[in-house]
VEXDREN-2710 file (C-alpha; in Angstrom, 1 decimal):
% VEXDREN-2710
k/r/px/py/pz
1/MET/7.2/-2.8/-1.7
2/ASP/5.5/-6.0/-3.2
3/GLY/2.6/-7.0/-2.4
4/ILE/4.3/-10.4/0.1
5/ALA/6.4/-7.4/1.9
6/HIS/3.3/-5.5/2.3
7/ILE/1.4/-8.1/4.1
8/LEU/4.0/-9.6/6.1
9/LEU/4.9/-5.8/6.9
10/GLY/1.4/-5.5/8.3
11/ILE/1.3/-8.6/9.9
12/ALA/4.6/-8.0/12.2
13/LEU/3.5/-4.6/12.9
14/ILE/-0.3/-4.6/13.4
15/GLY/-1.1/-8.7/13.9
16/PRO/-2.0/-11.5/12.0
17/ARG/-5.5/-11.0/11.3
18/TRP/-7.5/-11.3/7.8
19/GLU/-8.5/-7.7/8.0
20/VAL/-4.2/-6.4/8.0
21/VAL/-3.9/-9.2/5.0
22/PHE/-6.4/-7.6/2.8
23/GLY/-5.8/-4.2/4.0
24/SER/-2.1/-4.7/3.4
25/LEU/-3.4/-5.4/-0.4
26/LEU/-6.1/-3.4/-1.3
27/PRO/-4.6/-0.2/-2.3
28/ASP/-2.8/-1.9/-4.7
29/ALA/-5.8/-4.0/-6.5
30/LEU/-5.9/-1.8/-9.9
31/TYR/-2.5/-2.0/-10.3
32/LEU/-2.7/-6.0/-10.6
33/LEU/-5.8/-5.5/-12.3
34/SER/-4.2/-3.5/-14.8
35/ILE/-1.4/-5.7/-15.0
36/ILE/-2.8/-8.9/-15.6
37/LYS/-5.6/-7.2/-18.3
38/TYR/-2.5/-6.1/-20.2
39/ARG/-0.8/-9.3/-19.8
40/PHE/2.3/-8.6/-17.8
41/ASP/3.2/-5.7/-20.3
42/LEU/4.2/-3.1/-17.5
43/ASP/4.6/0.0/-20.1
44/LYS/1.1/-0.7/-21.2
45/SER/-0.2/-1.1/-17.4
46/ARG/1.1/2.1/-16.7
47/ASN/-0.5/4.4/-18.9
48/SER/-3.4/2.4/-18.3
49/ARG/-6.7/4.3/-17.2
50/ILE/-7.1/1.6/-14.4
51/PHE/-3.4/1.9/-13.2
52/ILE/-3.5/5.4/-13.3
53/TYR/-7.4/5.3/-10.8
54/GLY/-4.9/3.0/-9.0
55/GLU/-2.6/5.9/-8.3
56/ARG/-5.6/7.8/-7.0
57/ILE/-6.7/5.0/-4.4
58/HIS/-3.2/5.2/-2.6
59/SER/-4.5/8.7/-0.9
60/PHE/-4.7/9.3/2.8
61/ILE/-7.5/11.6/2.0
62/PHE/-9.1/9.1/-0.4
63/TRP/-9.1/6.4/2.2
64/SER/-10.0/8.5/5.3
65/ILE/-13.3/9.5/3.4
66/ILE/-14.1/6.3/3.3
67/LEU/-12.8/4.2/6.7
68/LEU/-13.5/6.9/9.1
69/PRO/-17.9/7.0/8.5
70/ILE/-17.7/3.2/8.4
71/TYR/-16.0/3.3/11.8
72/VAL/-17.7/5.5/13.6
73/LEU/-20.9/4.2/12.8
74/THR/-19.8/0.5/13.3
75/GLY/-16.9/0.7/15.4
76/SER/-15.6/-2.5/14.3
77/VAL/-12.4/-3.7/15.4
78/GLU/-12.3/-5.3/12.0
79/VAL/-12.5/-2.2/10.4
80/PHE/-10.4/-0.5/12.6
81/TYR/-7.2/-3.0/11.6
82/PHE/-8.4/-2.8/8.0
83/GLY/-7.6/0.8/7.9
84/ALA/-4.8/0.9/10.0
85/SER/-3.1/-1.7/7.5
86/ILE/-4.0/0.1/4.3
87/TYR/-2.6/3.4/6.6
88/LEU/0.6/1.2/6.9
89/HIS/0.7/0.0/3.2
90/LEU/0.6/4.0/2.3
91/LEU/2.9/4.8/4.7
92/ALA/5.5/1.9/4.0
93/ASP/4.7/3.7/-0.2
94/LEU/5.5/7.0/1.1
95/VAL/8.8/6.2/1.9
96/THR/9.6/3.4/-0.6
97/HIS/8.7/5.4/-4.1
98/ARG/11.2/8.1/-5.3
99/ASP/10.8/7.8/-9.0
100/PHE/7.3/7.4/-9.4
101/GLY/4.2/6.3/-7.7
102/PRO/0.9/7.0/-5.7
103/ARG/-1.0/10.4/-5.7
104/PHE/-0.6/10.4/-2.0
105/PHE/-3.0/13.2/-1.4
106/TRP/-5.8/13.0/-4.1
107/PRO/-8.4/14.5/-4.8
108/LEU/-6.8/17.6/-3.4
109/ILE/-3.6/17.1/-5.1
110/ASP/-3.7/15.0/-7.9
111/ASP/0.4/14.6/-8.7
112/TYR/2.8/12.1/-7.4
113/PHE/3.9/14.4/-4.3
114/PRO/5.6/14.1/-2.0
115/ARG/8.4/11.7/-3.6
116/GLY/9.9/8.9/-0.9
117/LEU/13.0/8.8/0.3
118/VAL/13.9/5.5/-1.8
119/GLN/13.0/3.4/-4.7
120/TRP/11.7/-0.2/-3.3
121/GLU/12.3/-1.9/-7.2
122/ASN/16.2/-0.9/-6.3
123/LYS/18.1/-4.0/-5.8
124/TYR/19.9/-3.0/-2.5
125/VAL/16.5/-1.4/-1.2
126/PHE/14.8/-4.1/-2.0
127/VAL/16.8/-6.8/-0.2
128/SER/17.0/-4.0/2.9
129/ILE/13.2/-3.9/3.0
130/TRP/13.1/-8.1/3.5
131/VAL/15.8/-8.0/5.8
132/ILE/13.6/-5.1/7.7
133/ILE/10.4/-6.9/7.5
134/CYS/12.1/-10.4/8.7
135/LEU/13.9/-8.6/11.5
136/LEU/9.9/-7.1/12.7
137/LEU/8.5/-10.7/12.4
138/ALA/11.0/-12.0/14.3
139/VAL/10.5/-9.5/17.1
140/ALA/7.0/-9.9/16.8
141/PHE/6.9/-13.5/16.7
142/TYR/9.8/-15.0/18.9
END
């Protein structure tokens, strides 16, 4: 899914908080850096080391190792919402990345596994995702 879709899905399902906005974008941060570094050449970007690390920070295990101790030590509601939005991003990607994508269980499994149900870049899937997000936003805020 694209970044705006991740943000709006997070807002619809978790709530309109800054932690949700940042958490919804964070797993894609290295992808964005790679794309900028290679001046929007997606082939070069996808083969870069930065992009490969971006695939790895899409890991449920990686974020558990980082966020769980912070939440346990602080009990911060902000950390909770931040973590929830990261996990929502990962769950959405788990469903919408069929052809290529993240290493959801890195460092235990450094391979693209499992495969999603659909590929978000397909135009019909892309439109369907946006329709679902709009419906969720309507239900959440009206």
